[in-house]
N, CA, C and O atoms as a Tripos MOL2 file, in Angstrom:
@<TRIPOS>MOLECULE
protein
  272   271    68     0     0
PROTEIN
NO_CHARGES

@<TRIPOS>ATOM
      1 N         130.5190  149.5620   91.4820 N.3       1 MET1
      2 CA        129.8730  149.0200   90.1690 C.3       1 MET1
      3 C         130.0160  147.6760   89.7580 C.2       1 MET1
      4 O         129.2560  147.0640   89.0080 O.2       1 MET1
      5 N         131.1660  147.2100   90.3650 N.am      2 ASP2
      6 CA        131.3160  145.7780   90.1310 C.3       2 ASP2
      7 C         130.3810  144.8770   90.9820 C.2       2 ASP2
      8 O         129.9120  143.8290   90.5400 O.2       2 ASP2
      9 N         130.1680  145.2920   92.0780 N.am      3 VAL3
     10 CA        129.0680  144.7010   93.0700 C.3       3 VAL3
     11 C         127.7060  144.6770   92.2270 C.2       3 VAL3
     12 O         127.0260  143.6540   92.1390 O.2       3 VAL3
     13 N         127.3880  145.8080   91.6550 N.am      4 PHE4
     14 CA        126.0980  145.7390   90.8870 C.3       4 PHE4
     15 C         125.9970  144.6950   89.8310 C.2       4 PHE4
     16 O         124.9580  144.0890   89.5700 O.2       4 PHE4
     17 N         127.2530  144.5080   89.1840 N.am      5 PHE5
     18 CA        127.1310  143.4840   88.2300 C.3       5 PHE5
     19 C         127.0390  142.0860   88.5990 C.2       5 PHE5
     20 O         126.4520  141.1970   87.9810 O.2       5 PHE5
     21 N         127.7380  141.9910   89.7640 N.am      6 LEU6
     22 CA        127.5860  140.6310   90.3670 C.3       6 LEU6
     23 C         126.2110  140.3720   90.9750 C.2       6 LEU6
     24 O         125.8050  139.2130   90.8950 O.2       6 LEU6
     25 N         125.5380  141.1570   91.4920 N.am      7 LEU7
     26 CA        124.1650  141.1660   92.1340 C.3       7 LEU7
     27 C         123.1780  140.8130   90.7850 C.2       7 LEU7
     28 O         122.3900  139.8670   90.7920 O.2       7 LEU7
     29 N         123.3330  141.6080   89.7900 N.am      8 VAL8
     30 CA        122.5590  141.4110   88.6370 C.3       8 VAL8
     31 C         122.7600  139.9110   88.1070 C.2       8 VAL8
     32 O         121.7890  139.1760   87.9300 O.2       8 VAL8
     33 N         124.0430  139.5120   87.8710 N.am      9 PHE9
     34 CA        124.3870  138.0500   87.5280 C.3       9 PHE9
     35 C         123.7730  137.0150   88.4270 C.2       9 PHE9
     36 O         123.3170  135.9740   87.9550 O.2       9 PHE9
     37 N         123.7500  137.2930   89.7870 N.am     10 LEU10
     38 CA        123.2590  136.2810   90.8950 C.3      10 LEU10
     39 C         121.6120  136.4360   90.6920 C.2      10 LEU10
     40 O         120.9270  135.4140   90.7140 O.2      10 LEU10
     41 N         120.9960  137.7340   90.4930 N.am     11 ALA11
     42 CA        119.6290  137.5640   90.4240 C.3      11 ALA11
     43 C         119.1430  136.7390   89.0730 C.2      11 ALA11
     44 O         118.1450  136.0180   89.0980 O.2      11 ALA11
     45 N         119.9590  136.9240   87.8920 N.am     12 PHE12
     46 CA        119.5620  136.3260   86.6790 C.3      12 PHE12
     47 C         119.7110  134.6390   87.1060 C.2      12 PHE12
     48 O         118.7620  133.8730   86.9390 O.2      12 PHE12
     49 N         120.7800  134.2700   87.5670 N.am     13 LEU13
     50 CA        120.8760  132.9300   87.8700 C.3      13 LEU13
     51 C         119.7080  132.3580   88.8300 C.2      13 LEU13
     52 O         119.2490  131.2260   88.6820 O.2      13 LEU13
     53 N         119.3180  133.1740   89.7350 N.am     14 PHE14
     54 CA        118.2590  132.7710   90.6750 C.3      14 PHE14
     55 C         116.8620  132.6770   90.0450 C.2      14 PHE14
     56 O         116.0130  131.8680   90.4200 O.2      14 PHE14
     57 N         116.6870  133.5980   89.0240 N.am     15 VAL15
     58 CA        115.4320  133.6050   88.1860 C.3      15 VAL15
     59 C         115.3960  132.5120   87.4750 C.2      15 VAL15
     60 O         114.3910  131.8030   87.5340 O.2      15 VAL15
     61 N         116.4430  132.1750   86.6950 N.am     16 MET16
     62 CA        116.6170  131.0150   85.7260 C.3      16 MET16
     63 C         116.4180  129.7830   86.4970 C.2      16 MET16
     64 O         115.6930  128.8940   86.0500 O.2      16 MET16
     65 N         117.0120  129.6750   87.6240 N.am     17 SER17
     66 CA        116.8610  128.2590   88.4410 C.3      17 SER17
     67 C         115.3370  128.1800   88.6230 C.2      17 SER17
     68 O         114.7110  127.2080   88.2000 O.2      17 SER17
     69 N         114.7250  129.2340   89.2700 N.am     18 ILE18
     70 CA        113.2110  129.0550   89.5030 C.3      18 ILE18
     71 C         112.5000  128.7040   88.3620 C.2      18 ILE18
     72 O         111.6450  127.8220   88.4320 O.2      18 ILE18
     73 N         112.7460  129.2870   87.3090 N.am     19 GLY19
     74 CA        112.1010  129.0240   86.0060 C.3      19 GLY19
     75 C         112.4210  127.5720   85.6350 C.2      19 GLY19
     76 O         111.4700  126.9340   85.1860 O.2      19 GLY19
     77 N         113.4900  126.9980   85.7350 N.am     20 GLY20
     78 CA        113.8440  125.6260   85.3640 C.3      20 GLY20
     79 C         113.1430  124.7910   86.3390 C.2      20 GLY20
     80 O         112.5400  123.8090   85.9070 O.2      20 GLY20
     81 N         113.1360  125.0480   87.6390 N.am     21 VAL21
     82 CA        112.3160  124.0950   88.6130 C.3      21 VAL21
     83 C         110.7390  124.0930   88.1180 C.2      21 VAL21
     84 O         110.0770  123.0560   88.1320 O.2      21 VAL21
     85 N         110.2810  125.1850   87.7410 N.am     22 LEU22
     86 CA        108.9130  125.3540   87.4580 C.3      22 LEU22
     87 C         108.5830  124.6420   86.2040 C.2      22 LEU22
     88 O         107.4880  124.1010   86.0490 O.2      22 LEU22
     89 N         109.5600  124.6330   85.2610 N.am     23 TYR23
     90 CA        109.3460  124.0500   83.8150 C.3      23 TYR23
     91 C         109.2810  122.4680   84.2150 C.2      23 TYR23
     92 O         108.3980  121.6970   83.8380 O.2      23 TYR23
     93 N         110.2230  122.1850   84.9290 N.am     24 TRP24
     94 CA        110.4260  120.5410   85.3370 C.3      24 TRP24
     95 C         109.2490  120.1080   86.0110 C.2      24 TRP24
     96 O         108.8440  118.9660   85.7900 O.2      24 TRP24
     97 N         108.6040  120.9010   86.8490 N.am     25 ALA25
     98 CA        107.4340  120.4430   87.5680 C.3      25 ALA25
     99 C         106.2580  120.4090   86.8310 C.2      25 ALA25
    100 O         105.3890  119.5910   87.1350 O.2      25 ALA25
    101 N         106.0860  121.2720   85.7960 N.am     26 VAL26
    102 CA        104.9160  121.2430   84.9280 C.3      26 VAL26
    103 C         105.3270  120.0750   83.9430 C.2      26 VAL26
    104 O         104.4330  119.2340   83.8470 O.2      26 VAL26
    105 N         106.2490  119.8590   83.3240 N.am     27 MET27
    106 CA        106.5370  118.8080   82.3900 C.3      27 MET27
    107 C         106.5350  117.3480   82.9560 C.2      27 MET27
    108 O         106.3170  116.3410   82.2830 O.2      27 MET27
    109 N         106.8240  117.3900   84.3700 N.am     28 SER28
    110 CA        106.8100  115.8760   85.0720 C.3      28 SER28
    111 C         105.4700  115.7080   85.4930 C.2      28 SER28
    112 O         105.2930  114.6450   86.0880 O.2      28 SER28
    113 N         104.3590  116.5050   85.3560 N.am     29 GLY29
    114 CA        103.0440  116.2140   85.6380 C.3      29 GLY29
    115 C         102.6910  116.4120   87.2240 C.2      29 GLY29
    116 O         101.8680  115.7160   87.8190 O.2      29 GLY29
    117 N         103.3870  117.3880   87.7630 N.am     30 GLN30
    118 CA        103.1020  117.7120   89.1630 C.3      30 GLN30
    119 C         101.7800  118.4290   89.2780 C.2      30 GLN30
    120 O         101.1310  118.3990   90.3240 O.2      30 GLN30
    121 N         101.3620  119.1080   88.1440 N.am     31 PHE31
    122 CA         99.9680  119.9730   88.2160 C.3      31 PHE31
    123 C          98.8690  119.2830   87.5300 C.2      31 PHE31
    124 O          97.8670  119.9510   87.2780 O.2      31 PHE31
    125 N          98.9050  118.0090   87.1780 N.am     32 GLU32
    126 CA         98.0780  117.3450   86.5740 C.3      32 GLU32
    127 C          96.9670  116.9240   87.3400 C.2      32 GLU32
    128 O          97.2430  116.3750   88.4070 O.2      32 GLU32
    129 N          95.6380  117.0680   87.0090 N.am     33 ASP33
    130 CA         94.4460  116.6440   87.7900 C.3      33 ASP33
    131 C          94.5350  117.1690   89.2210 C.2      33 ASP33
    132 O          94.3280  116.3370   90.1050 O.2      33 ASP33
    133 N          94.7820  118.2870   89.5440 N.am     34 SER34
    134 CA         94.7330  118.6550   90.8940 C.3      34 SER34
    135 C          93.3730  118.6850   91.6190 C.2      34 SER34
    136 O          93.3670  118.7980   92.8440 O.2      34 SER34
    137 N          92.3460  118.6010   91.0040 N.am     35 ASP35
    138 CA         90.9160  118.4190   91.5170 C.3      35 ASP35
    139 C          90.5070  117.0420   92.0770 C.2      35 ASP35
    140 O          89.6110  116.8740   92.9040 O.2      35 ASP35
    141 N          91.2780  116.0680   91.5220 N.am     36 GLN36
    142 CA         91.0540  114.7520   92.0040 C.3      36 GLN36
    143 C          91.3620  114.5060   93.5470 C.2      36 GLN36
    144 O          90.6330  113.8460   94.2880 O.2      36 GLN36
    145 N          92.6000  115.1570   93.9420 N.am     37 ASN37
    146 CA         93.0450  115.0240   95.3580 C.3      37 ASN37
    147 C          92.1250  115.9020   96.3970 C.2      37 ASN37
    148 O          92.1300  115.7560   97.6200 O.2      37 ASN37
    149 N          91.3410  116.8360   95.6630 N.am     38 ALA38
    150 CA         90.4940  117.5040   96.5940 C.3      38 ALA38
    151 C          89.1010  117.0140   96.7860 C.2      38 ALA38
    152 O          88.3910  117.4400   97.6970 O.2      38 ALA38
    153 N          88.6820  116.0470   95.8590 N.am     39 SER39
    154 CA         87.4420  115.4930   95.8780 C.3      39 SER39
    155 C          87.6980  113.9850   96.5550 C.2      39 SER39
    156 O          86.7160  113.2540   96.6870 O.2      39 SER39
    157 N          88.8390  113.5790   96.9260 N.am     40 VAL40
    158 CA         88.9470  112.1390   97.3650 C.3      40 VAL40
    159 C          88.3030  112.0940   98.8050 C.2      40 VAL40
    160 O          87.7480  111.0740   99.2120 O.2      40 VAL40
    161 N          88.3890  113.0970   99.4580 N.am     41 ILE41
    162 CA         87.9490  113.2350  100.7820 C.3      41 ILE41
    163 C          86.4070  113.0090  100.9460 C.2      41 ILE41
    164 O          85.9070  112.5160  101.9580 O.2      41 ILE41
    165 N          85.7970  113.3680   99.9840 N.am     42 LEU42
    166 CA         84.3310  113.3600   99.7720 C.3      42 LEU42
    167 C          83.6760  111.9830   99.3070 C.2      42 LEU42
    168 O          82.4610  111.7840   99.2860 O.2      42 LEU42
    169 N          84.6580  111.0550   98.9360 N.am     43 GLN43
    170 CA         84.3210  109.7820   98.5140 C.3      43 GLN43
    171 C          84.1930  108.8980   99.8230 C.2      43 GLN43
    172 O          85.0100  109.0330  100.7340 O.2      43 GLN43
    173 N          83.1890  108.0240   99.8940 N.am     44 ASP44
    174 CA         82.9440  107.1280  100.9850 C.3      44 ASP44
    175 C          83.4000  105.7730  100.4520 C.2      44 ASP44
    176 O          82.6670  105.0890   99.7370 O.2      44 ASP44
    177 N          84.6720  105.3900  100.8290 N.am     45 GLU45
    178 CA         85.2100  104.1740  100.7020 C.3      45 GLU45
    179 C          85.7700  103.3920  102.0870 C.2      45 GLU45
    180 O          86.6250  102.5070  102.1320 O.2      45 GLU45
    181 N          85.0590  103.9620  103.1440 N.am     46 ASP46
    182 CA         85.5110  103.1010  104.5020 C.3      46 ASP46
    183 C          85.2010  101.7170  104.6120 C.2      46 ASP46
    184 O          85.8520  100.9940  105.3660 O.2      46 ASP46
    185 N          84.1480  101.2390  103.8360 N.am     47 ALA47
    186 CA         83.8060   99.6870  103.9950 C.3      47 ALA47
    187 C          84.9260   98.9010  103.0910 C.2      47 ALA47
    188 O          85.1500   97.7110  103.3140 O.2      47 ALA47
    189 N          85.5640   99.5600  102.1450 N.am     48 ALA48
    190 CA         86.3250   98.8730  101.2760 C.3      48 ALA48
    191 C          87.8130   98.7250  102.1450 C.2      48 ALA48
    192 O          88.5860   97.7780  102.0030 O.2      48 ALA48
    193 N          88.0040   99.7900  102.9980 N.am     49 SER49
    194 CA         89.3810   99.5740  103.7480 C.3      49 SER49
    195 C          89.5060   98.8960  104.9720 C.2      49 SER49
    196 O          90.5720   98.7500  105.5700 O.2      49 SER49
    197 N          88.2890   98.4370  105.3820 N.am     50 VAL50
    198 CA         88.1180   97.6290  106.5720 C.3      50 VAL50
    199 C          88.2700   96.0620  106.2190 C.2      50 VAL50
    200 O          87.4230   95.5200  105.5080 O.2      50 VAL50
    201 N          89.4650   95.2900  106.7760 N.am     51 PRO51
    202 CA         89.6350   94.0900  106.7450 C.3      51 PRO51
    203 C          88.3210   93.2190  107.1110 C.2      51 PRO51
    204 O          87.5530   93.5340  108.0210 O.2      51 PRO51
    205 N          88.1710   92.1400  106.3260 N.am     52 SER52
    206 CA         86.9350   91.2740  106.7550 C.3      52 SER52
    207 C          87.1650   90.5360  107.8020 C.2      52 SER52
    208 O          86.2230   90.3040  108.5600 O.2      52 SER52
    209 N          88.3200   90.0620  108.0460 N.am     53 ASP53
    210 CA         88.6150   89.1210  109.3630 C.3      53 ASP53
    211 C          89.7670   89.8050  110.1660 C.2      53 ASP53
    212 O          90.5310   90.6090  109.6320 O.2      53 ASP53
    213 N          89.8340   89.4990  111.2720 N.am     54 ASP54
    214 CA         90.6380   90.2540  112.3430 C.3      54 ASP54
    215 C          92.0640   89.9440  112.4000 C.2      54 ASP54
    216 O          92.6170   89.6420  113.4570 O.2      54 ASP54
    217 N          92.6820   90.0150  111.2460 N.am     55 LYS55
    218 CA         94.1820   89.6850  111.0790 C.3      55 LYS55
    219 C          94.9590   91.0560  111.4360 C.2      55 LYS55
    220 O          96.1870   91.0500  111.3550 O.2      55 LYS55
    221 N          94.3640   92.0910  111.7810 N.am     56 ARG56
    222 CA         95.2450   93.3120  111.9310 C.3      56 ARG56
    223 C          95.9150   93.4260  113.3600 C.2      56 ARG56
    224 O          96.5280   94.4600  113.6270 O.2      56 ARG56
    225 N          95.8300   92.4950  114.2100 N.am     57 GLY57
    226 CA         96.2500   92.4710  115.5030 C.3      57 GLY57
    227 C          95.3620   92.9790  116.5010 C.2      57 GLY57
    228 O          94.1610   92.7120  116.5350 O.2      57 GLY57
    229 N          96.0060   93.7690  117.3730 N.am     58 SER58
    230 CA         95.0940   94.5310  118.4160 C.3      58 SER58
    231 C          94.2760   95.6510  117.9980 C.2      58 SER58
    232 O          94.7620   96.4280  117.1760 O.2      58 SER58
    233 N          93.1410   95.8450  118.4260 N.am     59 SER59
    234 CA         92.3210   96.9150  118.0200 C.3      59 SER59
    235 C          92.6620   98.0730  118.6270 C.2      59 SER59
    236 O          93.5300   97.9680  119.4940 O.2      59 SER59
    237 N          92.1380   99.3520  118.3730 N.am     60 ALA60
    238 CA         92.2660  100.5690  119.1120 C.3      60 ALA60
    239 C          91.6840  100.3430  120.5410 C.2      60 ALA60
    240 O          90.7910   99.5530  120.8440 O.2      60 ALA60
    241 N          92.3380  101.1560  121.3230 N.am     61 PRO61
    242 CA         91.7220  101.1960  122.9050 C.3      61 PRO61
    243 C          90.4940  101.7040  122.8030 C.2      61 PRO61
    244 O          90.1780  102.7160  122.1760 O.2      61 PRO61
    245 N          89.6610  100.8500  123.5500 N.am     62 GLY62
    246 CA         88.1150  101.4110  123.9560 C.3      62 GLY62
    247 C          87.2570  100.7670  122.8270 C.2      62 GLY62
    248 O          86.0400  100.9450  122.8550 O.2      62 GLY62
    249 N          87.8370  100.0110  121.8140 N.am     63 VAL63
    250 CA         86.9580   99.3900  120.5760 C.3      63 VAL63
    251 C          86.8950   98.0010  120.9160 C.2      63 VAL63
    252 O          87.9510   97.3720  120.8490 O.2      63 VAL63
    253 N          85.8200   97.3870  121.2810 N.am     64 THR64
    254 CA         85.6260   96.0000  121.3350 C.3      64 THR64
    255 C          85.4000   95.3780  119.9180 C.2      64 THR64
    256 O          84.4960   95.8440  119.2240 O.2      64 THR64
    257 N          86.1420   94.3910  119.4690 N.am     65 SER65
    258 CA         85.8860   93.6320  118.3030 C.3      65 SER65
    259 C          84.7830   92.4350  118.4530 C.2      65 SER65
    260 O          84.8500   91.7190  119.4520 O.2      65 SER65
    261 N          83.8880   92.2360  117.5890 N.am     66 VAL66
    262 CA         82.8720   91.3530  117.5780 C.3      66 VAL66
    263 C          83.3510   90.1610  116.6060 C.2      66 VAL66
    264 O          83.5960   90.3550  115.4150 O.2      66 VAL66
    265 N          83.4650   88.8500  117.2650 N.am     67 LYS67
    266 CA         83.9340   87.8960  116.3410 C.3      67 LYS67
    267 C          82.6860   86.9170  116.1580 C.2      67 LYS67
    268 O          82.0300   86.4870  117.1070 O.2      67 LYS67
    269 N          82.4380   86.6160  114.8010 N.am     68 SER68
    270 CA         81.1840   85.6970  114.6520 C.3      68 SER68
    271 C          81.5310   84.3070  114.5780 C.2      68 SER68
    272 O          80.6500   83.4560  114.4590 O.2      68 SER68
@<TRIPOS>BOND
     1     1     2 1
     2     2     3 1
     3     3     4 2
     4     3     5 am
     5     5     6 1
     6     6     7 1
     7     7     8 2
     8     7     9 am
     9     9    10 1
    10    10    11 1
    11    11    12 2
    12    11    13 am
    13    13    14 1
    14    14    15 1
    15    15    16 2
    16    15    17 am
    17    17    18 1
    18    18    19 1
    19    19    20 2
    20    19    21 am
    21    21    22 1
    22    22    23 1
    23    23    24 2
    24    23    25 am
    25    25    26 1
    26    26    27 1
    27    27    28 2
    28    27    29 am
    29    29    30 1
    30    30    31 1
    31    31    32 2
    32    31    33 am
    33    33    34 1
    34    34    35 1
    35    35    36 2
    36    35    37 am
    37    37    38 1
    38    38    39 1
    39    39    40 2
    40    39    41 am
    41    41    42 1
    42    42    43 1
    43    43    44 2
    44    43    45 am
    45    45    46 1
    46    46    47 1
    47    47    48 2
    48    47    49 am
    49    49    50 1
    50    50    51 1
    51    51    52 2
    52    51    53 am
    53    53    54 1
    54    54    55 1
    55    55    56 2
    56    55    57 am
    57    57    58 1
    58    58    59 1
    59    59    60 2
    60    59    61 am
    61    61    62 1
    62    62    63 1
    63    63    64 2
    64    63    65 am
    65    65    66 1
    66    66    67 1
    67    67    68 2
    68    67    69 am
    69    69    70 1
    70    70    71 1
    71    71    72 2
    72    71    73 am
    73    73    74 1
    74    74    75 1
    75    75    76 2
    76    75    77 am
    77    77    78 1
    78    78    79 1
    79    79    80 2
    80    79    81 am
    81    81    82 1
    82    82    83 1
    83    83    84 2
    84    83    85 am
    85    85    86 1
    86    86    87 1
    87    87    88 2
    88    87    89 am
    89    89    90 1
    90    90    91 1
    91    91    92 2
    92    91    93 am
    93    93    94 1
    94    94    95 1
    95    95    96 2
    96    95    97 am
    97    97    98 1
    98    98    99 1
    99    99   100 2
   100    99   101 am
   101   101   102 1
   102   102   103 1
   103   103   104 2
   104   103   105 am
   105   105   106 1
   106   106   107 1
   107   107   108 2
   108   107   109 am
   109   109   110 1
   110   110   111 1
   111   111   112 2
   112   111   113 am
   113   113   114 1
   114   114   115 1
   115   115   116 2
   116   115   117 am
   117   117   118 1
   118   118   119 1
   119   119   120 2
   120   119   121 am
   121   121   122 1
   122   122   123 1
   123   123   124 2
   124   123   125 am
   125   125   126 1
   126   126   127 1
   127   127   128 2
   128   127   129 am
   129   129   130 1
   130   130   131 1
   131   131   132 2
   132   131   133 am
   133   133   134 1
   134   134   135 1
   135   135   136 2
   136   135   137 am
   137   137   138 1
   138   138   139 1
   139   139   140 2
   140   139   141 am
   141   141   142 1
   142   142   143 1
   143   143   144 2
   144   143   145 am
   145   145   146 1
   146   146   147 1
   147   147   148 2
   148   147   149 am
   149   149   150 1
   150   150   151 1
   151   151   152 2
   152   151   153 am
   153   153   154 1
   154   154   155 1
   155   155   156 2
   156   155   157 am
   157   157   158 1
   158   158   159 1
   159   159   160 2
   160   159   161 am
   161   161   162 1
   162   162   163 1
   163   163   164 2
   164   163   165 am
   165   165   166 1
   166   166   167 1
   167   167   168 2
   168   167   169 am
   169   169   170 1
   170   170   171 1
   171   171   172 2
   172   171   173 am
   173   173   174 1
   174   174   175 1
   175   175   176 2
   176   175   177 am
   177   177   178 1
   178   178   179 1
   179   179   180 2
   180   179   181 am
   181   181   182 1
   182   182   183 1
   183   183   184 2
   184   183   185 am
   185   185   186 1
   186   186   187 1
   187   187   188 2
   188   187   189 am
   189   189   190 1
   190   190   191 1
   191   191   192 2
   192   191   193 am
   193   193   194 1
   194   194   195 1
   195   195   196 2
   196   195   197 am
   197   197   198 1
   198   198   199 1
   199   199   200 2
   200   199   201 am
   201   201   202 1
   202   202   203 1
   203   203   204 2
   204   203   205 am
   205   205   206 1
   206   206   207 1
   207   207   208 2
   208   207   209 am
   209   209   210 1
   210   210   211 1
   211   211   212 2
   212   211   213 am
   213   213   214 1
   214   214   215 1
   215   215   216 2
   216   215   217 am
   217   217   218 1
   218   218   219 1
   219   219   220 2
   220   219   221 am
   221   221   222 1
   222   222   223 1
   223   223   224 2
   224   223   225 am
   225   225   226 1
   226   226   227 1
   227   227   228 2
   228   227   229 am
   229   229   230 1
   230   230   231 1
   231   231   232 2
   232   231   233 am
   233   233   234 1
   234   234   235 1
   235   235   236 2
   236   235   237 am
   237   237   238 1
   238   238   239 1
   239   239   240 2
   240   239   241 am
   241   241   242 1
   242   242   243 1
   243   243   244 2
   244   243   245 am
   245   245   246 1
   246   246   247 1
   247   247   248 2
   248   247   249 am
   249   249   250 1
   250   250   251 1
   251   251   252 2
   252   251   253 am
   253   253   254 1
   254   254   255 1
   255   255   256 2
   256   255   257 am
   257   257   258 1
   258   258   259 1
   259   259   260 2
   260   259   261 am
   261   261   262 1
   262   262   263 1
   263   263   264 2
   264   263   265 am
   265   265   266 1
   266   266   267 1
   267   267   268 2
   268   267   269 am
   269   269   270 1
   270   270   271 1
   271   271   272 2
@<TRIPOS>SUBSTRUCTURE
     1 MET1         2 RESIDUE 1 A MET
     2 ASP2         6 RESIDUE 1 A ASP
     3 VAL3        10 RESIDUE 1 A VAL
     4 PHE4        14 RESIDUE 1 A PHE
     5 PHE5        18 RESIDUE 1 A PHE
     6 LEU6        22 RESIDUE 1 A LEU
     7 LEU7        26 RESIDUE 1 A LEU
     8 VAL8        30 RESIDUE 1 A VAL
     9 PHE9        34 RESIDUE 1 A PHE
    10 LEU10       38 RESIDUE 1 A LEU
    11 ALA11       42 RESIDUE 1 A ALA
    12 PHE12       46 RESIDUE 1 A PHE
    13 LEU13       50 RESIDUE 1 A LEU
    14 PHE14       54 RESIDUE 1 A PHE
    15 VAL15       58 RESIDUE 1 A VAL
    16 MET16       62 RESIDUE 1 A MET
    17 SER17       66 RESIDUE 1 A SER
    18 ILE18       70 RESIDUE 1 A ILE
    19 GLY19       74 RESIDUE 1 A GLY
    20 GLY20       78 RESIDUE 1 A GLY
    21 VAL21       82 RESIDUE 1 A VAL
    22 LEU22       86 RESIDUE 1 A LEU
    23 TYR23       90 RESIDUE 1 A TYR
    24 TRP24       94 RESIDUE 1 A TRP
    25 ALA25       98 RESIDUE 1 A ALA
    26 VAL26      102 RESIDUE 1 A VAL
    27 MET27      106 RESIDUE 1 A MET
    28 SER28      110 RESIDUE 1 A SER
    29 GLY29      114 RESIDUE 1 A GLY
    30 GLN30      118 RESIDUE 1 A GLN
    31 PHE31      122 RESIDUE 1 A PHE
    32 GLU32      126 RESIDUE 1 A GLU
    33 ASP33      130 RESIDUE 1 A ASP
    34 SER34      134 RESIDUE 1 A SER
    35 ASP35      138 RESIDUE 1 A ASP
    36 GLN36      142 RESIDUE 1 A GLN
    37 ASN37      146 RESIDUE 1 A ASN
    38 ALA38      150 RESIDUE 1 A ALA
    39 SER39      154 RESIDUE 1 A SER
    40 VAL40      158 RESIDUE 1 A VAL
    41 ILE41      162 RESIDUE 1 A ILE
    42 LEU42      166 RESIDUE 1 A LEU
    43 GLN43      170 RESIDUE 1 A GLN
    44 ASP44      174 RESIDUE 1 A ASP
    45 GLU45      178 RESIDUE 1 A GLU
    46 ASP46      182 RESIDUE 1 A ASP
    47 ALA47      186 RESIDUE 1 A ALA
    48 ALA48      190 RESIDUE 1 A ALA
    49 SER49      194 RESIDUE 1 A SER
    50 VAL50      198 RESIDUE 1 A VAL
    51 PRO51      202 RESIDUE 1 A PRO
    52 SER52      206 RESIDUE 1 A SER
    53 ASP53      210 RESIDUE 1 A ASP
    54 ASP54      214 RESIDUE 1 A ASP
    55 LYS55      218 RESIDUE 1 A LYS
    56 ARG56      222 RESIDUE 1 A ARG
    57 GLY57      226 RESIDUE 1 A GLY
    58 SER58      230 RESIDUE 1 A SER
    59 SER59      234 RESIDUE 1 A SER
    60 ALA60      238 RESIDUE 1 A ALA
    61 PRO61      242 RESIDUE 1 A PRO
    62 GLY62      246 RESIDUE 1 A GLY
    63 VAL63      250 RESIDUE 1 A VAL
    64 THR64      254 RESIDUE 1 A THR
    65 SER65      258 RESIDUE 1 A SER
    66 VAL66      262 RESIDUE 1 A VAL
    67 LYS67      266 RESIDUE 1 A LYS
    68 SER68      270 RESIDUE 1 A SER
């Protein structure tokens, strides 16, 4: 019977710790605006991320750079 009370106490601590972590995640903003990250892949911002001059060093293999 002593083992039963120990297991109930440990289960209670486990559930309370999970609840505490979930509460912390919700209050710290972990679940705010989850749709934004899903739609980022659909936005076309490739032209903005390419540098205008060739200061990045060597290019990828098989890709030739054109200098004007």
